[in-house]
Structures are given as C-alpha cells and as structure tokens.
C-alpha positions in Angstrom: 14.0 -13.1 7.4 11.5 -15.4 9.1 8.5 -16.7 7.1 5.5 -14.4 7.8 1.9 -14.9 6.9 0.8 -12.0 4.7 -2.7 -11.6 3.3 -3.1 -9.7 0.0 -6.6 -8.1 0.0 -7.8 -8.3 -3.6 -9.4 -5.1 -4.7 -9.6 -6.4 -8.3 -6.5 -4.6 -9.5 -4.6 -5.9 -12.5 -1.5 -6.4 -10.5 -2.8 -8.1 -7.3 -1.3 -11.4 -8.5 2.1 -9.7 -9.0 1.9 -8.6 -5.3 1.2 -12.1 -4.3 4.0 -13.5 -6.4 6.6 -10.9 -5.2 5.8 -11.7 -1.6 5.9 -15.4 -2.2 9.2 -15.1 -4.0 10.5 -13.3 -0.9 9.7 -16.6 1.0 6.5 -15.5 2.7 3.4 -17.5 3.3 1.1 -15.4 1.2 -2.6 -15.7 0.5 -4.7 -13.7 -1.9 -8.1 -13.2 -0.3 -11.4 -11.5 -1.1 -12.0 -7.9 0.1 -15.5 -9.1 1.2 -14.2 -11.1 4.2 -15.2 -10.0 7.7 -12.6 -8.9 10.2 -13.2 -12.2 12.2 -12.4 -14.3 9.0 -9.1 -12.4 8.6 -8.2 -12.8 12.2 -8.8 -16.6 12.1 -6.0 -16.7 9.4 -3.6 -15.2 11.9 -1.8 -12.9 9.5 1.3 -10.9 10.4 0.3 -8.2 8.0 -2.1 -7.1 5.2 -1.4 -5.7 1.8 -4.3 -3.9 0.1 -4.0 -4.1 -3.7 -4.9 -1.5 -6.2 -8.2 -1.7 -8.1 -10.4 0.0 -10.5 -12.8 1.9 -8.3 -13.7 2.6 -4.6 -17.1 1.1 -5.3 -15.4 -2.4 -5.5 -13.5 -2.3 -2.1 -16.0 -4.7 -0.5 -15.5 -4.6 3.3 -12.2 -2.7 2.9 -13.2 0.2 5.1 -13.5 -2.2 8.1 -10.5 -4.3 7.1 -8.1 -1.4 6.8 -8.8 -0.4 10.4 -7.6 -3.7 11.8 -4.8 -3.6 14.4 -2.1 -5.1 12.1 0.7 -3.8 9.9 -1.0 -2.7 6.7 0.4 -1.5 3.3 -2.1 0.1 0.9 -1.0 0.2 -2.7 -2.7 2.6 -5.1 -6.5 2.1 -4.4 -5.4 0.5 -1.1 -3.6 3.7 -0.3 -6.7 5.8 -1.2 -8.9 3.5 0.8 -6.7 3.9 3.9 -6.8 7.7 3.5 -10.6 7.8 3.3 -11.0 5.3 6.2 -8.9 7.5 8.5 -10.4 10.9 7.5 -8.4 12.0 4.5 -9.6 12.9 1.1 -9.2 11.7 -2.5 -9.9 13.1 -5.9 -9.6 12.3 -9.6 -6.1 12.9 -10.7 -5.1 15.3 -13.4 -3.0 12.6 -15.0 -4.7 9.2 -15.4 -3.3 6.0 -16.7 -0.1 4.2 -15.8 3.2 6.0 -16.3 6.7 6.5 -14.9 6.7 9.1 -12.1 9.7 10.6 -10.4 9.2 10.5 -6.6 10.7 12.9 -4.1 11.2 11.0 -0.8 10.5 13.5 2.1 11.0 11.0 4.9 12.6 7.6 4.4 10.8 6.2 7.5 10.3 2.5 7.7 9.1 1.5 4.2 11.0 4.0 2.1 14.4 3.3 3.8 17.2 3.4 1.2 15.2 5.3 -1.4 16.0 9.0 -0.8 16.3 11.5 -2.2 14.4 10.3 -5.3 13.2 7.2 -7.0 11.4 6.3 -10.2 8.1 4.4 -9.9 5.3 3.0 -12.0 1.9 4.5 -11.0 -1.6 5.4 -12.0 -3.0 8.7 -11.0 -6.6 8.1 -12.2 -7.5 8.7 -8.5 -5.2 10.0 -5.7 -5.0 11.1 -2.1 -5.6 14.8 -2.0 -5.5 15.4 1.7 -3.6 13.5 4.4 -5.8 12.0 7.1 -5.3 13.4 10.7 -2.5 11.5 12.5 -0.7 10.7 9.2 2.5 12.1 7.9 3.7 12.7 4.4 6.6 10.4 3.2 6.8 11.2 -0.5 5.4 13.5 -3.2 5.9 14.2 -6.9 5.3 17.0 -9.3 1.9 15.6 -10.2 0.7 14.5 -6.7 1.4 15.9 -3.3 0.6 12.6 -1.4 2.5 9.8 -3.1 3.3 8.0 0.2 2.1 8.4 3.8 2.1 6.6 7.1 0.2 6.8 10.4 2.3 8.6 13.1 1.9 5.8 15.6 0.3 2.7 14.0 2.1 0.5 11.4 -0.1 1.8 8.5 1.5 2.8 5.2 0.2 3.8 1.8 1.9 4.3 -1.5 0.2 5.6 -4.7 2.7 3.6 -6.9 3.1 -0.1 -7.5 6.2 -1.6 -5.8 5.3 -5.0 -7.3 6.0 -4.2 -10.9 9.4 -4.4 -12.5 9.3 -0.8 -13.8 9.4 0.5 -10.2 13.0 1.1 -8.9 13.5 -0.5 -5.5 10.0 -1.8 -5.4 11.1 -5.1 -3.9 13.1 -3.2 -1.3 9.9 -1.4 -0.3 8.1 -4.7 0.1 11.1 -6.1 2.2 11.0 -3.0 4.4 7.3 -3.6 5.0 8.0 -7.3 5.9 10.5 -6.0 8.4 7.7 -4.0 10.0 5.5 -7.1 10.1 8.2 -9.1 11.8 8.4 -6.8 14.8 6.9 -8.0 18.0 
C-alpha cells in the first residue's frame, strides 16, 4: 500500500498513541495533532484521512465538531464515533455498561472497514458513553447485546465510526479494520 498521510486527532484518550503507532507500523506518515486545530490548519497538512481518537468526555473535543465535517475519509473511534454521530444529527447516551471490557460484536454489514470480520468478532471497548441513535444518512454496520450502534458509516461519504478500539491488541482483527480504512483513504 502506498504511504498515506494520516492525522490522528487527539481527544485525550488513553490509547491515542497506540492509534498513532499502529498506523505508523503499517508504513503510514502519521501525525498526532491537537483537536483544537482549525480546518484550515488541517488542510495545510494535506492529509489523506483523519482518525479521531477516543477520549474522556465530549467537553474535551475542542474543535472536533467542525473537524469531523471535513470532506476527507474519517474514522471515529469511541469518543470520535460519538462525536461523528452528534455532528451529523445522531444521539448519544451514558451506557449501561461503563469501563473497558471484551464485547462480542455482530457484524450486520461488512462494508468497507469491516470487510473480513463477519459474522462476529471480539473487541475491546468502553461503553461509558455510546451512540444511541444513528444520524440521518448513516447506516448500521455492527451491534452487540449491550449497544445497538457499535459501528456505522455515512451512506455516501467516507465517514466511519466504531465504538470499540481497533488499535489495542485485545481486539480481534483490529489491524485489519485500520488497513481497510487506509484502503478507503487511498481511493482517488
């Protein structure tokens, strides 16, 4: 795969450096950047795609509501997934099951980023907060017994969100998910 420039938007999550490292280990030109950047600052870096990290709270997403609406391929992880849902008209809530744990995921639609993961996969996720209602123009890709919206994507734009953490070793096929996203980023 060609070397792509990917920006990891830091939402102060405890695994944002793992996202950076996983993408770097896949041969990408990766930069960990602040979520307080302006859209113009991000565009000057000429990224091929953005990954929004997890984080502790929506109050710490900086300029994320504007950044997540950029016309680039975007993968939202955990808080990044929730941020994308809110920015596009979805809803979030406090989950019934907080903290990190193994979750069995049912893949509804393999689509682009979940290719090769059906019918089920085991992931590492936090459900302290979660997407409770899909935004208009998004479709469901995966669910679990504890959360109905584990993964989603925009119907037309290259926008993807996952509640779980593909960057951690406890997630089965997490690196495959990141590779699948990089393939999306490499499309003209």
